[in-house]
The first five atom37 places (N, CA, C, CB, O) and aatype in JSON, in Angstrom:
{
  "aatype": [12, 19, 19, 9, 0, 19, 10, 3, 7, 7, 6, 7, 7, 3, 10, 0, 1, 1, 13, 15, 0, 0, 7, 0, 0, 7, 10, 10, 9, 0, 3, 10, 1, 14, 7, 19, 0, 6, 3, 10, 0, 0, 6, 10, 3, 1, 14, 7, 4, 14, 19, 19, 7, 19, 15, 7, 3, 19, 8, 8, 14, 0, 3, 9, 0, 0, 10, 19, 3, 16, 0, 0, 11, 8, 10, 7, 14, 9, 3, 10, 13, 0, 19, 0, 7, 14, 3, 7, 6, 1, 19, 19, 5, 10, 19, 6, 10, 14, 7, 8, 10, 3, 14, 10, 0, 6, 19, 10, 0, 10, 19, 7, 6, 0, 9, 7, 6, 19, 19, 14, 0, 5, 1, 1, 14, 19, 16, 3, 19, 14, 10, 0, 7],
  "atom_mask": [
    [1, 1, 1, 1, 1],
    [1, 1, 1, 1, 1],
    [1, 1, 1, 1, 1],
    [1, 1, 1, 1, 1],
    [1, 1, 1, 1, 1],
    [1, 1, 1, 1, 1],
    [1, 1, 1, 1, 1],
    [1, 1, 1, 1, 1],
    [1, 1, 1, 0, 1],
    [1, 1, 1, 0, 1],
    [1, 1, 1, 1, 1],
    [1, 1, 1, 0, 1],
    [1, 1, 1, 0, 1],
    [1, 1, 1, 1, 1],
    [1, 1, 1, 1, 1],
    [1, 1, 1, 1, 1],
    [1, 1, 1, 1, 1],
    [1, 1, 1, 1, 1],
    [1, 1, 1, 1, 1],
    [1, 1, 1, 1, 1],
    [1, 1, 1, 1, 1],
    [1, 1, 1, 1, 1],
    [1, 1, 1, 0, 1],
    [1, 1, 1, 1, 1],
    [1, 1, 1, 1, 1],
    [1, 1, 1, 0, 1],
    [1, 1, 1, 1, 1],
    [1, 1, 1, 1, 1],
    [1, 1, 1, 1, 1],
    [1, 1, 1, 1, 1],
    [1, 1, 1, 1, 1],
    [1, 1, 1, 1, 1],
    [1, 1, 1, 1, 1],
    [1, 1, 1, 1, 1],
    [1, 1, 1, 0, 1],
    [1, 1, 1, 1, 1],
    [1, 1, 1, 1, 1],
    [1, 1, 1, 1, 1],
    [1, 1, 1, 1, 1],
    [1, 1, 1, 1, 1],
    [1, 1, 1, 1, 1],
    [1, 1, 1, 1, 1],
    [1, 1, 1, 1, 1],
    [1, 1, 1, 1, 1],
    [1, 1, 1, 1, 1],
    [1, 1, 1, 1, 1],
    [1, 1, 1, 1, 1],
    [1, 1, 1, 0, 1],
    [1, 1, 1, 1, 1],
    [1, 1, 1, 1, 1],
    [1, 1, 1, 1, 1],
    [1, 1, 1, 1, 1],
    [1, 1, 1, 0, 1],
    [1, 1, 1, 1, 1],
    [1, 1, 1, 1, 1],
    [1, 1, 1, 0, 1],
    [1, 1, 1, 1, 1],
    [1, 1, 1, 1, 1],
    [1, 1, 1, 1, 1],
    [1, 1, 1, 1, 1],
    [1, 1, 1, 1, 1],
    [1, 1, 1, 1, 1],
    [1, 1, 1, 1, 1],
    [1, 1, 1, 1, 1],
    [1, 1, 1, 1, 1],
    [1, 1, 1, 1, 1],
    [1, 1, 1, 1, 1],
    [1, 1, 1, 1, 1],
    [1, 1, 1, 1, 1],
    [1, 1, 1, 1, 1],
    [1, 1, 1, 1, 1],
    [1, 1, 1, 1, 1],
    [1, 1, 1, 1, 1],
    [1, 1, 1, 1, 1],
    [1, 1, 1, 1, 1],
    [1, 1, 1, 0, 1],
    [1, 1, 1, 1, 1],
    [1, 1, 1, 1, 1],
    [1, 1, 1, 1, 1],
    [1, 1, 1, 1, 1],
    [1, 1, 1, 1, 1],
    [1, 1, 1, 1, 1],
    [1, 1, 1, 1, 1],
    [1, 1, 1, 1, 1],
    [1, 1, 1, 0, 1],
    [1, 1, 1, 1, 1],
    [1, 1, 1, 1, 1],
    [1, 1, 1, 0, 1],
    [1, 1, 1, 1, 1],
    [1, 1, 1, 1, 1],
    [1, 1, 1, 1, 1],
    [1, 1, 1, 1, 1],
    [1, 1, 1, 1, 1],
    [1, 1, 1, 1, 1],
    [1, 1, 1, 1, 1],
    [1, 1, 1, 1, 1],
    [1, 1, 1, 1, 1],
    [1, 1, 1, 1, 1],
    [1, 1, 1, 0, 1],
    [1, 1, 1, 1, 1],
    [1, 1, 1, 1, 1],
    [1, 1, 1, 1, 1],
    [1, 1, 1, 1, 1],
    [1, 1, 1, 1, 1],
    [1, 1, 1, 1, 1],
    [1, 1, 1, 1, 1],
    [1, 1, 1, 1, 1],
    [1, 1, 1, 1, 1],
    [1, 1, 1, 1, 1],
    [1, 1, 1, 1, 1],
    [1, 1, 1, 1, 1],
    [1, 1, 1, 0, 1],
    [1, 1, 1, 1, 1],
    [1, 1, 1, 1, 1],
    [1, 1, 1, 1, 1],
    [1, 1, 1, 0, 1],
    [1, 1, 1, 1, 1],
    [1, 1, 1, 1, 1],
    [1, 1, 1, 1, 1],
    [1, 1, 1, 1, 1],
    [1, 1, 1, 1, 1],
    [1, 1, 1, 1, 1],
    [1, 1, 1, 1, 1],
    [1, 1, 1, 1, 1],
    [1, 1, 1, 1, 1],
    [1, 1, 1, 1, 1],
    [1, 1, 1, 1, 1],
    [1, 1, 1, 1, 1],
    [1, 1, 1, 1, 1],
    [1, 1, 1, 1, 1],
    [1, 1, 1, 1, 1],
    [1, 1, 1, 1, 1],
    [1, 1, 1, 0, 1]
  ],
  "atom_positions": [
    [[4.58, -16.84, -13.89], [5.18, -14.89, -13.79], [3.8, -14.33, -13.18], [5.6, -13.8, -15.82], [2.61, -14.5, -13.44]],
    [[4.68, -13.42, -12.06], [3.4, -12.82, -11.49], [3.72, -11.29, -12.15], [3.23, -12.91, -9.56], [4.72, -10.9, -12.77]],
    [[2.79, -10.76, -11.87], [2.48, -8.95, -12.04], [2.2, -8.71, -10.74], [1.05, -8.31, -13.1], [1.59, -9.57, -10.1]],
    [[2.65, -7.34, -10.04], [2.43, -7.09, -8.99], [1.89, -5.31, -9.32], [3.73, -7.54, -8.08], [2.71, -4.53, -9.79]],
    [[0.88, -5.0, -9.09], [0.23, -3.45, -9.59], [0.2, -3.16, -7.89], [-1.73, -3.38, -10.7], [-0.18, -3.96, -7.04]],
    [[0.68, -1.85, -7.69], [0.99, -1.34, -6.33], [0.05, 0.01, -6.24], [2.71, -1.02, -6.13], [0.6, 0.99, -6.75]],
    [[-0.99, 0.21, -5.8], [-2.07, 1.14, -5.55], [-1.24, 2.58, -4.72], [-3.37, 0.24, -4.49], [-0.08, 2.61, -4.29]],
    [[-2.13, 3.53, -4.7], [-2.0, 4.69, -4.11], [-2.37, 4.37, -2.86], [-2.69, 5.74, -4.68], [-3.5, 3.97, -2.63]],
    [[-1.16, 4.56, -1.61], [-0.74, 3.87, -0.13], [-0.51, 2.39, -0.24], [0.0, 0.0, 0.0], [-0.55, 1.72, 0.8]],
    [[-0.33, 1.95, -1.09], [0.46, 0.61, -1.06], [1.7, 0.35, -1.25], [0.0, 0.0, 0.0], [2.52, 1.11, -1.77]],
    [[1.95, -1.04, -0.72], [3.54, -0.94, -0.53], [3.73, -2.41, -1.56], [4.25, -1.06, 1.5], [2.86, -3.27, -1.43]],
    [[4.6, -2.61, -2.32], [4.85, -3.65, -3.29], [6.05, -4.42, -3.14], [0.0, 0.0, 0.0], [6.2, -5.52, -3.66]],
    [[7.2, -3.64, -2.2], [8.29, -4.41, -2.43], [8.22, -5.35, -1.26], [0.0, 0.0, 0.0], [9.33, -5.85, -1.06]],
    [[7.56, -5.64, -0.67], [7.89, -6.76, 0.33], [6.81, -8.28, -0.3], [7.36, -6.06, 2.25], [6.81, -9.43, 0.13]],
    [[6.2, -7.84, -1.13], [5.7, -8.86, -1.65], [6.24, -9.27, -2.82], [4.56, -8.7, -1.76], [5.82, -10.38, -3.12]],
    [[7.07, -8.78, -3.65], [7.84, -8.73, -4.75], [9.24, -9.57, -4.05], [8.04, -7.04, -5.34], [9.91, -10.5, -4.5]],
    [[9.33, -8.87, -2.87], [10.4, -9.96, -2.5], [10.25, -11.42, -2.22], [10.95, -9.58, -1.45], [11.11, -12.29, -2.26]],
    [[8.99, -11.49, -1.92], [8.2, -13.22, -0.99], [7.9, -13.63, -2.21], [6.47, -13.26, 0.31], [7.62, -14.82, -2.17]],
    [[7.83, -13.18, -3.27], [7.7, -13.98, -4.85], [8.96, -14.51, -5.22], [7.24, -12.96, -6.19], [9.12, -15.67, -5.61]],
    [[10.04, -13.52, -5.08], [11.34, -13.8, -5.81], [12.03, -15.14, -5.09], [12.39, -12.39, -5.71], [12.54, -16.16, -5.55]],
    [[11.81, -14.67, -3.8], [12.29, -15.87, -2.32], [11.8, -16.92, -3.05], [11.42, -15.76, -0.43], [12.56, -17.76, -3.54]],
    [[10.33, -16.98, -3.2], [9.74, -18.41, -3.31], [9.82, -19.09, -4.92], [8.05, -18.29, -2.79], [9.29, -20.12, -5.32]],
    [[10.61, -18.19, -5.62], [11.12, -18.96, -7.09], [9.97, -18.33, -7.91], [0.0, 0.0, 0.0], [9.44, -19.06, -8.74]],
    [[9.68, -17.51, -7.82], [8.85, -17.13, -9.14], [9.84, -17.01, -10.21], [7.99, -15.68, -9.04], [11.06, -16.83, -10.17]],
    [[8.78, -17.2, -11.43], [9.64, -17.46, -12.97], [9.93, -15.93, -13.63], [8.49, -18.52, -14.31], [10.51, -15.76, -14.7]],
    [[9.41, -14.88, -12.79], [9.58, -13.82, -13.7], [8.5, -12.63, -12.9], [0.0, 0.0, 0.0], [7.57, -13.17, -12.31]],
    [[8.53, -11.51, -12.84], [8.0, -10.51, -11.66], [8.02, -9.25, -12.82], [9.23, -10.28, -9.95], [9.01, -8.79, -13.39]],
    [[6.85, -8.91, -12.93], [6.49, -7.45, -13.44], [5.83, -6.54, -12.43], [5.53, -7.52, -14.64], [4.85, -7.0, -11.83]],
    [[6.15, -5.56, -12.23], [5.79, -4.39, -10.85], [5.4, -3.43, -11.7], [7.15, -3.74, -9.67], [6.03, -3.19, -12.73]],
    [[4.1, -2.67, -11.28], [3.93, -1.89, -12.33], [3.36, -0.63, -10.24], [2.41, -2.69, -14.19], [2.77, -1.09, -9.26]],
    [[3.72, 0.34, -10.38], [3.7, 1.15, -9.03], [3.57, 2.66, -10.06], [5.43, 0.9, -7.74], [4.27, 3.11, -10.97]],
    [[2.2, 3.18, -9.32], [2.06, 4.59, -9.85], [2.7, 5.97, -9.34], [0.79, 4.81, -9.8], [2.39, 7.16, -9.38]],
    [[3.98, 5.03, -8.72], [5.2, 6.64, -8.34], [5.78, 6.2, -9.55], [6.61, 6.81, -6.61], [5.64, 5.09, -10.05]],
    [[6.65, 7.43, -10.12], [7.41, 6.7, -11.45], [8.57, 6.64, -10.48], [7.68, 7.64, -13.2], [8.68, 7.16, -9.37]],
    [[9.6, 5.72, -11.33], [10.72, 5.14, -10.72], [10.62, 4.07, -9.53], [0.0, 0.0, 0.0], [11.66, 3.48, -9.27]],
    [[9.67, 3.81, -8.9], [10.19, 3.03, -7.91], [10.15, 1.71, -8.29], [9.58, 3.2, -6.73], [10.95, 0.95, -7.76]],
    [[9.01, 1.11, -9.45], [8.96, -0.15, -9.43], [10.49, -0.56, -10.41], [7.37, -0.63, -10.03], [11.03, -1.67, -10.39]],
    [[10.86, 0.42, -11.07], [11.73, 0.21, -12.14], [12.97, 0.12, -10.68], [11.79, 1.64, -13.63], [13.77, -0.8, -10.54]],
    [[12.82, 1.24, -9.79], [14.32, 0.58, -8.92], [14.35, -0.7, -8.05], [14.83, 1.65, -7.79], [15.38, -1.24, -7.65]],
    [[12.96, -1.18, -7.78], [12.43, -2.36, -7.15], [13.11, -3.47, -7.98], [10.78, -2.43, -7.15], [13.87, -4.35, -7.56]],
    [[12.58, -3.2, -9.55], [13.02, -4.24, -10.83], [14.65, -4.52, -10.46], [12.82, -3.35, -12.68], [15.05, -5.59, -9.98]],
    [[15.44, -3.46, -10.74], [16.65, -3.41, -10.82], [17.5, -4.21, -9.61], [16.87, -2.05, -10.92], [18.56, -4.8, -9.85]],
    [[16.92, -4.16, -8.39], [17.26, -4.67, -7.2], [17.32, -6.27, -7.1], [16.33, -4.12, -6.28], [18.31, -6.95, -6.82]],
    [[16.11, -6.69, -7.38], [15.25, -7.69, -7.33], [15.96, -8.94, -8.75], [13.5, -6.9, -7.57], [16.19, -10.14, -8.59]],
    [[16.16, -8.08, -10.06], [16.45, -8.69, -11.24], [17.41, -10.12, -11.1], [17.13, -7.57, -12.07], [18.49, -9.67, -11.48]],
    [[17.58, -11.1, -10.89], [18.59, -11.95, -11.14], [18.34, -13.14, -12.12], [18.99, -12.4, -9.93], [17.15, -13.25, -12.42]],
    [[19.26, -14.13, -12.73], [19.04, -15.25, -13.69], [18.09, -16.37, -12.84], [20.61, -15.92, -14.22], [18.27, -16.81, -11.7]],
    [[16.96, -16.69, -13.87], [16.29, -17.32, -13.8], [14.61, -16.67, -12.76], [0.0, 0.0, 0.0], [13.67, -17.3, -12.28]],
    [[14.83, -15.59, -12.78], [13.8, -14.69, -12.02], [14.1, -13.21, -12.43], [13.93, -14.86, -10.32], [14.58, -12.35, -11.69]],
    [[13.61, -13.03, -14.12], [13.93, -11.82, -14.69], [12.97, -11.16, -13.8], [13.78, -11.64, -16.29], [11.94, -11.63, -13.32]],
    [[13.65, -9.54, -13.63], [11.85, -8.53, -12.85], [12.11, -7.41, -13.48], [11.56, -8.03, -10.74], [13.25, -6.93, -13.46]],
    [[10.79, -6.66, -14.3], [10.59, -5.57, -15.16], [9.69, -4.61, -14.45], [10.03, -6.01, -16.5], [8.56, -4.96, -14.13]],
    [[10.09, -3.57, -14.24], [9.65, -2.45, -13.61], [8.84, -1.48, -14.33], [0.0, 0.0, 0.0], [9.36, -0.73, -15.16]],
    [[7.55, -1.44, -14.05], [7.04, 0.2, -14.73], [5.9, 1.0, -14.2], [6.55, 0.09, -16.25], [5.02, 0.53, -13.48]],
    [[5.96, 1.92, -14.5], [4.93, 2.87, -13.84], [3.04, 2.8, -14.44], [5.67, 4.54, -14.23], [2.83, 3.32, -15.54]],
    [[2.37, 2.46, -14.04], [1.0, 2.41, -14.21], [0.15, 2.28, -13.22], [0.0, 0.0, 0.0], [0.43, 2.02, -12.05]],
    [[-0.98, 2.47, -13.73], [-2.15, 2.83, -12.72], [-3.19, 1.52, -13.01], [-2.97, 4.56, -13.09], [-3.52, 1.61, -14.19]],
    [[-3.66, 0.64, -12.55], [-4.26, -0.34, -12.55], [-6.05, 0.3, -12.53], [-3.63, -1.26, -11.32], [-7.04, -0.4, -12.71]],
    [[-6.03, 1.57, -12.3], [-7.37, 2.24, -12.2], [-8.01, 1.87, -13.33], [-7.37, 3.74, -12.07], [-9.11, 1.31, -13.28]],
    [[-7.39, 2.14, -14.5], [-7.06, 2.26, -16.01], [-7.18, 1.23, -16.75], [-5.84, 2.64, -16.28], [-6.29, 0.38, -16.77]],
    [[-8.36, 1.1, -17.52], [-8.46, -0.64, -18.49], [-7.23, -0.74, -19.57], [-10.24, -0.82, -19.72], [-6.76, -1.74, -20.11]],
    [[-6.85, 0.66, -19.71], [-5.9, 0.74, -21.07], [-4.34, 0.32, -20.01], [-5.92, 2.82, -22.1], [-3.54, -0.43, -20.56]],
    [[-4.05, 0.74, -18.79], [-3.08, 0.77, -18.52], [-2.56, -1.28, -18.0], [-3.13, 2.1, -17.48], [-1.51, -1.9, -18.15]],
    [[-3.91, -1.71, -17.39], [-3.96, -3.19, -17.82], [-3.35, -3.98, -19.14], [-5.27, -3.41, -17.9], [-2.34, -4.64, -19.41]],
    [[-4.57, -3.53, -19.82], [-3.92, -4.06, -21.1], [-2.64, -3.84, -21.57], [-4.55, -3.71, -22.04], [-2.15, -4.67, -22.33]],
    [[-1.83, -2.56, -21.16], [-0.38, -2.46, -21.27], [0.2, -3.49, -20.48], [0.14, -1.13, -20.86], [0.56, -4.44, -21.17]],
    [[0.4, -3.62, -19.27], [1.07, -4.48, -18.1], [0.51, -5.93, -18.96], [0.34, -4.13, -16.13], [1.38, -6.77, -19.13]],
    [[-0.45, -6.15, -19.33], [-0.47, -7.78, -19.45], [-0.09, -7.71, -20.7], [-1.87, -8.71, -19.2], [-0.25, -8.86, -21.1]],
    [[0.42, -6.89, -21.83], [1.35, -6.99, -23.28], [2.19, -6.74, -22.75], [1.23, -6.18, -24.57], [2.81, -6.23, -23.68]],
    [[2.78, -6.65, -21.99], [4.32, -5.97, -21.72], [4.77, -7.26, -21.07], [4.49, -4.35, -20.59], [5.85, -7.74, -21.41]],
    [[3.86, -7.97, -19.95], [4.58, -9.27, -19.04], [4.92, -10.04, -20.49], [3.3, -10.38, -17.69], [6.06, -10.23, -20.93]],
    [[3.55, -10.49, -21.18], [3.38, -11.22, -22.25], [4.76, -11.03, -22.99], [2.11, -10.82, -23.03], [5.37, -12.09, -23.05]],
    [[5.49, -9.84, -23.65], [6.39, -9.75, -24.44], [7.57, -10.1, -23.85], [6.4, -8.66, -24.97], [8.4, -10.71, -24.52]],
    [[7.82, -9.79, -22.53], [9.29, -9.84, -21.61], [9.45, -11.12, -20.92], [9.37, -8.66, -20.38], [10.54, -11.67, -20.75]],
    [[8.06, -11.65, -20.44], [8.17, -12.37, -19.15], [7.61, -13.54, -19.6], [7.48, -11.75, -17.87], [8.37, -14.45, -19.26]],
    [[6.71, -13.94, -20.15], [5.6, -14.96, -20.45], [4.47, -15.01, -19.7], [0.0, 0.0, 0.0], [4.2, -14.15, -18.86]],
    [[3.66, -16.13, -20.0], [2.49, -15.75, -19.53], [2.23, -15.58, -18.42], [1.75, -16.31, -19.8], [3.07, -16.13, -17.71]],
    [[0.97, -14.75, -17.5], [0.68, -14.48, -16.4], [0.31, -15.73, -15.77], [-0.19, -13.53, -16.39], [-0.33, -16.56, -16.41]],
    [[0.74, -15.98, -14.35], [-0.1, -17.2, -13.78], [-0.55, -16.36, -12.73], [0.68, -18.7, -13.3], [-1.73, -16.64, -12.55]],
    [[-0.08, -15.23, -11.75], [-0.72, -14.51, -10.64], [-0.7, -13.12, -11.06], [-0.02, -14.71, -9.26], [0.17, -12.66, -11.8]],
    [[-1.66, -12.48, -10.58], [-1.86, -10.96, -10.83], [-2.04, -10.41, -8.96], [-3.62, -10.65, -12.07], [-2.96, -10.48, -8.14]],
    [[-1.08, -10.06, -8.94], [-1.43, -9.1, -7.34], [-1.37, -7.78, -6.95], [-0.67, -9.41, -6.33], [-0.33, -7.12, -7.01]],
    [[-2.63, -7.3, -6.47], [-2.39, -6.22, -6.27], [-2.13, -5.83, -4.78], [-3.29, -5.65, -6.84], [-2.77, -6.37, -3.88]],
    [[-1.0, -4.73, -4.48], [-0.76, -4.1, -3.06], [-1.92, -3.01, -3.0], [0.87, -3.36, -2.87], [-2.32, -2.27, -3.9]],
    [[-2.3, -3.1, -1.87], [-3.11, -1.52, -1.7], [-3.14, -1.43, -0.52], [0.0, 0.0, 0.0], [-2.81, -2.44, 0.1]],
    [[-3.52, -0.24, 0.23], [-3.65, 0.63, 1.43], [-4.19, -0.28, 2.65], [-4.68, 1.9, 1.12], [-3.78, -0.12, 3.8]],
    [[-5.01, -1.12, 2.34], [-5.25, -2.2, 3.3], [-4.94, -3.56, 2.99], [-6.51, -2.21, 3.64], [-5.76, -4.42, 3.33]],
    [[-3.66, -3.97, 2.25], [-3.18, -5.09, 2.42], [-3.18, -5.44, 0.52], [0.0, 0.0, 0.0], [-3.35, -4.7, -0.45]],
    [[-2.87, -7.03, 0.7], [-2.67, -7.7, -0.53], [-3.58, -8.42, -0.75], [-1.64, -8.35, -0.67], [-4.22, -8.98, 0.13]],
    [[-3.85, -8.58, -2.48], [-5.05, -9.83, -2.98], [-4.28, -10.14, -4.5], [-7.17, -9.08, -3.22], [-3.97, -9.41, -5.45]],
    [[-4.13, -11.7, -4.2], [-3.3, -12.28, -5.27], [-4.53, -13.2, -6.04], [-1.86, -13.25, -4.61], [-5.17, -14.01, -5.36]],
    [[-4.81, -13.02, -7.53], [-5.6, -13.38, -8.66], [-4.65, -14.65, -9.15], [-5.83, -12.04, -9.83], [-3.44, -14.58, -9.36]],
    [[-5.7, -16.15, -9.32], [-4.65, -16.66, -10.15], [-5.04, -16.8, -11.41], [-4.14, -17.83, -9.74], [-6.19, -17.16, -11.64]],
    [[-4.4, -16.61, -12.14], [-5.31, -16.31, -13.77], [-5.22, -17.61, -14.47], [-4.52, -14.99, -14.99], [-5.54, -17.52, -15.65]],
    [[-4.92, -18.66, -14.11], [-4.76, -19.87, -14.44], [-6.28, -20.64, -14.38], [-3.67, -20.42, -13.51], [-6.66, -21.65, -14.97]],
    [[-6.9, -19.85, -13.51], [-8.51, -20.37, -13.35], [-9.85, -19.59, -14.12], [-8.87, -20.24, -11.7], [-11.05, -19.67, -13.86]],
    [[-9.16, -18.86, -15.1], [-9.87, -18.11, -15.76], [-10.26, -18.71, -17.12], [-9.24, -16.96, -15.82], [-9.49, -18.93, -18.05]],
    [[-11.66, -18.94, -17.07], [-11.87, -20.02, -18.32], [-11.59, -19.39, -19.67], [-13.45, -20.6, -18.41], [-11.71, -18.23, -20.06]],
    [[-11.14, -20.57, -20.28], [-10.46, -20.28, -21.8], [-11.36, -19.56, -22.81], [0.0, 0.0, 0.0], [-10.79, -18.87, -23.66]],
    [[-12.39, -19.62, -22.81], [-13.81, -19.58, -23.63], [-13.89, -18.07, -23.75], [-15.28, -20.31, -22.78], [-14.47, -17.61, -24.73]],
    [[-13.31, -17.18, -22.75], [-13.54, -15.86, -22.4], [-12.76, -15.19, -22.9], [-13.56, -15.56, -21.23], [-11.83, -15.78, -23.45]],
    [[-12.76, -13.76, -22.96], [-11.9, -12.75, -23.6], [-10.81, -12.63, -22.65], [-12.6, -11.37, -23.9], [-10.93, -11.72, -21.83]],
    [[-9.93, -13.25, -22.6], [-9.1, -13.0, -21.15], [-8.95, -11.58, -20.82], [-7.55, -13.59, -21.16], [-9.41, -11.16, -19.76]],
    [[-8.34, -10.77, -21.67], [-8.38, -9.44, -21.07], [-9.75, -8.66, -20.17], [-8.08, -8.64, -22.26], [-9.58, -7.94, -19.19]],
    [[-10.97, -8.98, -20.72], [-12.0, -9.03, -20.29], [-12.26, -9.2, -18.47], [-12.42, -9.98, -21.12], [-12.97, -8.61, -17.66]],
    [[-11.44, -10.12, -18.4], [-11.73, -10.91, -16.98], [-10.71, -10.69, -16.58], [-12.08, -12.38, -16.81], [-10.82, -11.76, -15.98]],
    [[-9.5, -10.25, -16.22], [-8.39, -9.95, -16.23], [-8.89, -8.75, -15.56], [-7.61, -10.0, -17.46], [-8.68, -8.63, -14.35]],
    [[-9.75, -7.5, -16.43], [-10.03, -6.43, -15.65], [-11.11, -6.25, -14.61], [-10.17, -5.61, -16.42], [-11.29, -5.32, -13.82]],
    [[-11.94, -7.66, -14.86], [-13.08, -7.63, -13.82], [-11.91, -8.19, -12.49], [-14.72, -8.9, -14.31], [-11.65, -7.43, -11.56]],
    [[-11.5, -9.13, -12.55], [-10.66, -10.0, -11.23], [-10.31, -8.78, -10.74], [-9.18, -11.19, -11.52], [-10.88, -8.36, -9.74]],
    [[-9.33, -8.06, -11.36], [-8.2, -6.83, -10.86], [-9.34, -6.09, -10.38], [-7.08, -5.89, -12.14], [-8.95, -5.78, -9.25]],
    [[-10.44, -5.63, -10.5], [-11.52, -4.46, -10.27], [-11.79, -5.04, -9.15], [0.0, 0.0, 0.0], [-11.9, -4.21, -8.24]],
    [[-11.99, -6.5, -8.7], [-12.51, -6.65, -7.63], [-11.27, -7.01, -6.38], [-13.59, -7.68, -7.91], [-11.46, -6.95, -5.16]],
    [[-10.35, -7.28, -6.86], [-9.47, -7.1, -5.82], [-8.97, -5.71, -5.4], [-8.45, -7.84, -6.1], [-8.59, -5.35, -4.29]],
    [[-9.03, -5.09, -6.43], [-8.9, -3.54, -6.11], [-9.39, -3.16, -4.88], [-9.6, -2.67, -7.07], [-8.75, -2.64, -3.97]],
    [[-11.06, -3.58, -4.89], [-12.45, -3.23, -4.41], [-11.5, -3.92, -2.6], [0.0, 0.0, 0.0], [-11.48, -3.25, -1.57]],
    [[-11.0, -5.01, -2.7], [-11.16, -5.47, -1.25], [-9.74, -5.08, -0.63], [-11.52, -7.22, -1.1], [-9.47, -5.41, 0.53]],
    [[-8.74, -4.31, -1.49], [-7.75, -3.6, -0.49], [-7.54, -2.12, -0.86], [-6.29, -4.32, -0.49], [-6.38, -1.7, -0.84]],
    [[-8.27, -1.51, -1.11], [-8.5, 0.12, -0.75], [-9.9, 0.41, 0.29], [-8.81, 1.05, -2.41], [-10.96, -0.15, 0.01]],
    [[-9.8, 1.15, 1.27], [-10.45, 1.61, 2.42], [-11.84, 2.24, 1.54], [-9.4, 2.8, 3.42], [-11.45, 3.05, 0.7]],
    [[-12.82, 2.13, 1.54], [-14.01, 2.94, 0.85], [-13.97, 4.27, 0.8], [-15.22, 2.74, 1.43], [-14.26, 5.0, -0.15]],
    [[-13.47, 4.67, 2.25], [-13.53, 6.14, 1.52], [-12.73, 6.42, 0.86], [-13.56, 7.19, 2.15], [-12.79, 7.56, 0.42]],
    [[-11.65, 5.63, 0.48], [-10.42, 6.19, -0.4], [-11.13, 5.53, -1.98], [-8.5, 5.37, 0.19], [-10.61, 5.97, -3.0]],
    [[-12.04, 4.73, -2.1], [-12.32, 4.33, -3.21], [-12.78, 5.52, -4.12], [-13.2, 3.32, -3.05], [-13.61, 6.31, -3.66]],
    [[-12.2, 5.72, -5.6], [-13.05, 7.04, -6.16], [-14.29, 6.72, -6.69], [-12.35, 7.83, -7.3], [-14.76, 5.61, -6.93]],
    [[-14.79, 7.95, -6.88], [-16.69, 7.99, -7.16], [-16.75, 7.86, -8.48], [-17.69, 9.53, -6.75], [-16.18, 8.68, -9.2]],
    [[-17.28, 7.08, -8.86], [-17.3, 6.52, -10.86], [-19.08, 6.97, -10.81], [-16.87, 3.88, -11.42], [-19.29, 7.47, -11.92]],
    [[-20.0, 6.99, -10.23], [-21.14, 7.31, -10.49], [-21.68, 8.26, -9.48], [-21.83, 6.21, -10.65], [-22.44, 7.97, -8.56]],
    [[-21.15, 9.56, -9.78], [-22.0, 10.74, -9.36], [-23.31, 11.38, -10.18], [-21.05, 11.8, -9.26], [-23.2, 12.01, -11.23]],
    [[-24.56, 11.09, -9.51], [-25.53, 11.84, -10.51], [-25.29, 13.7, -10.49], [-27.32, 11.39, -9.92], [-25.01, 14.52, -9.61]],
    [[-25.6, 13.77, -12.13], [-25.54, 15.21, -12.29], [-26.65, 16.32, -11.89], [-25.35, 15.33, -13.56], [-27.74, 16.06, -12.41]],
    [[-26.64, 17.44, -11.13], [-27.72, 18.13, -10.46], [-28.51, 18.91, -11.89], [-27.03, 19.3, -9.13], [-27.99, 19.55, -12.8]],
    [[-29.69, 18.64, -11.7], [-30.58, 18.7, -12.72], [-31.48, 19.83, -12.58], [0.0, 0.0, 0.0], [-32.36, 20.03, -13.42]]
  ]
}
């Protein structure tokens, strides 16, 4: 099962279609834009490859946790987590996660790395701004 997270400026439709055509056992598509993932899910959903679309922002750990939970409840274990951003795509294999570590913490770290690879430096959110003193 594959989770596809679409970032601002990214496009997940082609990626979702490729995974569906390749025989994915299921897809969960998350997009920042309301209704976009749901419409794509309705288009791609078929027997053998159920597709769920949700609105979500993978910049927020709570949204990633919700995606992981939704995927597990409706589609089963996540094999791949894909991020589609303005500078391309990055696919993370979750089967490679060490079993003894907190899986959600590892997913958060991997997704953070993936976002860094597909978002241009000038568009990355500023997280540590020193306060004027």
